[in-house]
N, C-alpha and C positions, 0 to 999 in steps of 0.2 A: 712470575711472568718475566719473559725475556725482555731485555732492553730493546727499545724500538726508537729508530730515528724519528725525530719530531720535525716534519716538514714545515710546520708553522713558524719555525724560527728563521725562515728565509726572508728575503727582502720584500718590501711592500709591493703591491701591484704596480706594474710599469706605468710610467707617465705617458701622456699622449705622444704619438710618434708622427703626427701629421706634418710637422715641420722638419722632419729629418728622415733619412732612409738609410738602410744598410746596403751598401753597394748600389745605391740609386734605385732600390727595388722595394716598394711599399709592401708587396706580398711577403718578401723575405723578412722585412722588419717586423710586420705583424705576426708572422709565424714564430719568429724567435721570441717576441715579447710574450705572446700567449703561452707558447710552449714552456718558456722559463717560469712564467707565473704558475703553471700547473705543477711543474716538478718541485718548485719551492714551497708549494702549499698556499701561495697567495690566492690561487683559485683552488680551493680544497675539494677533495672528492665529495660528490653529492651536491655540490653547488650547482644551481641552475642559472644560466645566463642566456639572454636572448641575443640574436645577431645584432639587433638595433643597439643594445647596450654596448656591445663590442665596437660598433661603428662610432658611437659617441665617445666612449672611453679612450679609444686610440686614434680618433679623428681620421678615419679612412672611409672609403666608400663601401657600400653593402656588397658590391661585386668582389672586392678584395676580401672582405670578411668571409663570403661564401667559399672562395678558393681556399682560404686558410682552414676553414672548418672541414672541408673535404680531406685535406692532408691530415689534420688532427684526428679525424674519424678513422682514417686508414691506419693510423698509429695506435688506435685503441684508447685514445686519451679523452675523447668526448663522444657522446651518443645523442644525436638529435631525436627529440620526442615531439611528435606533432601536438600543437596547441600548448606545449609546455616550454620548450626551448632546448638549450644544449645542457646536458648533464655531464659534469666533470667526473671521469671515471678514476678508480683507484689504480695504483701502480701495478697491481696484479693483472690488470687488463692491457697494459701498454705493450707495444712491440719493443721490448726493453733493450734489444741489441741493435735497433735501428740507429745509424750514425747520428741522426738528429737528436734522438732521445739521449744517446750517450753524451753528446756535446752539451745539451742543456743540463744534464745532471752533473757534468764535470764543472759547470759554472755554479750550480746551486749547492752541491755538497761534494766538493772535489775529493776530500779525503775518503769519504765513504765510497764514492764511485771508483776511485783508483783502487781501493782495496778489493771491491767486488770483481772488477775487471782483471786485476792482477791475479787473483785466485783462480779465475777462469783460464787465464792465459797459461798459468803454471800447469794446469791440467791438460790443455790442448796442444801446446807447441811441441813438447817432446814427442808426442805421438805423431804429429805432423812431420817432424824430422825423420822419424822412423819410416813412415810411409814414403817420404821423398827418397830415402836411400834405396828403397825397393823399386819405385816406379818412375823416378825422374828421368826425363830424356837427357841425352848428352848435352844438348844446348842449355837446358834448364840447370843442370849441375854446373856447367861452366859459368853460367851467369851468376849463380850463387857464390862461386869462388871469386869471381871478379868483384862482386859487391863486398865480400869480406876484405879484399885487398884495398878497395876504395875507402872502406870504413877505417882501416888501420891508418891510411894516409891522412884522412881528414882528422882523425883523433890525435895524431902526432902534432898537428898544427893548433890544436885547441879550438877548432872551428865547430862550435856546438850545433849551429844550424845545419852545417854540411853533414855532420855526423847523424843528426836527426833524419835528414832526408835519405841518406844512404841506409840507415838502420831500418826505416820504414820499408824501403825497397827490398832489403835483404829478407826481412821476415815475411813480406808479401810473397816473395819468390819461393821461400821454403813452404809456406802454407799452400801455395798453388801447385807445387811440383809433385805432390803425392797423388793427384788425380781424384781427390775427395772434394766435391763441390761445396760441402758444408764447411770444411776447413778453409777452403779458398775464400768463402764469403766472410770469414772471420777477419780478413786482412784489414777491412775498414775499421773494425773495433781496435785491433792492435795499433793502427795508426793513431787513433784517438788516445789510446793509453800512452804511447810514446810522446805525443804532443803535450798531453796533460802533464806528464812527468817533467818534461823540459820547461813548460810554462810555470810549474810550481817550484822551479829551481832545484829539482831533485836529480838532475843530470849533471855529473861532474864535467868540468871543462875539459879534462883529459880522461878519457875512458880508462878504466883499470886494465892493465896489461892482460890479466887473466881473461877478462871479458872479451877483449879483442882476439885472444888466442882461441877461445871457445867458438867464436864465429868461424874461424879457420877450421877448427876441428870438426864442426858440424858440416861445413862445406866439403872438407876432405872425405869424411865418412860417406856423404851422399854421393860424391863422385866415384868412390870406390865400392859402392853398393854394400855398405856395412851398417845395417839398420840399428843394431844394438849400440854401436859406438856413436851414431848420430843421436840416438835417444839420450844416451848418457851425457854427451857434451851439451845438448840443449837443456837437459835437466839442471846441469851446473849453472848454465847461463840464467835460467829462470829463478833458481834458488838465490843467486846473487842479486838479481833485480828485485826480488821480494824483500830480501834483507836490507837492501839500500833504501827501500821506500817505507818499510813497516813503521818507522817512527812517525811518519806523516799521519797515520790513522790510529795511532795508539790512543786508547780510551774512547774511541768512537763506538757508539752502540751498534749492535747487529740489527739488520732490518727484519721486520716481521714479514715472512713470505708465505703465510698460511692463513 
C-alpha cells in the first residue's frame, strides 16, 4: 500500500475564539478555525457535528456558525444532513484549489502542500508562457517586461518582501496574458505558493542571477512572439524553483487520491 499522509497528526481542535477575532471579524475567525481543524484532521472525515456544538466550542452566535457552514459546504468540506448534523467530508470532496483551502493546508501540512502545488505549477506555467507568447497584447507583454525589470531591481537590494510582491504580479501577468481563463484563475494558487515558500524561509535573500535572467528571457520571448523560447525559459525557472524546495518535502508520504 502506498504511503499516505496522516492528518491526525495535526494540532488539536482550536480553542474558543469568542474573545478574539481575526481582523476584527468573527466570521473570518470561525471559518479559519473550522477550516484548519478539517484539513488537520482534528475534525476527521465522517465526523458528525451539530451547529450548536460549533457555537459552544468556538463561543460564537448561531448566525455566525450558519454563515461559516454555508462557505464550508460550498468548498465541499461539510455536508448538512437533516436531523443528523454536519458531516465532515474527505479531501477528495474538497474544492482543493480554492485559495482558502490552499491556505489552510499550507498551515496544516506545509511541506506536502508545497510539493503538490509546485508539481502542478511546473506542469502549468511553461504552457501558460507558451500561450502568452502567441496571444498576449502589446500592453500585456510590456507589463511583463516591466515587472521583470522591477524584480531585478528589488532582488539586487535583498528586499525579500518586494521581490515576493513583484514575483506574484509577474506570474499573474503571464498566466493571464495567454487568454485561457483556467490558467488565469491559477494566479491565486501561484500567489499562495510563493507566499508559502517565502514564509517557510525557502526564498533566498538575493535571487539567483539565472532566475532573474529567466524572468527577462520569458518576457522577451513573449514580447517577440516566440512561444518555444518562452516555454523553454519558464521550464528552466520552474525546474530551479522545484530543486530549491525539494529538500523541504523530502521523506513526506504521497497522498492517497483514489
